[in-house]
C-alpha positions, 0 to 999 in steps of 0.5 A: 095690668092688662088695663094699664098697658092697654092705656100706655097703647091708647096714649101712644096711638093718640099722640101719633094721630096728633102727628099725622094730623100736622101733615094737613094743609087745613089751617083752621083745624089739623085733624088726624086718626089712625085705625088700630087692629091687633096692635098694629096700625092698618091705616091713617089719614088726615083732614084735607082735599081728596087726591089730585085736588089743590091743597087749599081746605078753606075759602076766602072767607076762612070757612072749610070747603065742602070737599074737604075730607075728615081724617076719619074717612080718609082712614076709613076709605084708605083701609077699604082699598086695601087688603085690610078690613077695620072689623073690631078695630080702634079708631084714634082720632084727635077730634071726635067724629061728626055725624057724617063720619060716625055713619062711616065708622059704624058701617066700617065695623070699627068698635072702639073710637078713642079721641082727644078733643070733643068736636062741638056737634056731639050728634056724632058720638051720641050716635056711635054710643048708642050703637054699641061702639065704646067711646073713650075721650083722653083729655091729658096725653103727656 
């Protein structure tokens, strides 16, 4: 019974991450992330430019600007600046983490990553799996 309840929560949090991603100003890809610990959302994020910068994520050639933060990085830095910590938490993200974000996920103590779409480069997910972090892809969220 516990697994069914967990699956129900996984779907709900992943749907919420998708809604959060819609807040992104990025045109090419809108990504949302939630960090959940003890069945509570402790942080959230979406891809975009740092606070105080303009909200233009792509350059004239429609490439993502170097300064754009990924949703995972935004959520992790937000929780780091709070009174919470992400030790043992689950990250729900709409796109599997890149290799740069995977290092932040590992270092932050997150123990589980649930994602919807797979990023073209699997280096990040491969690193997390080899590091003992539980990974789950949920393709169907309806």
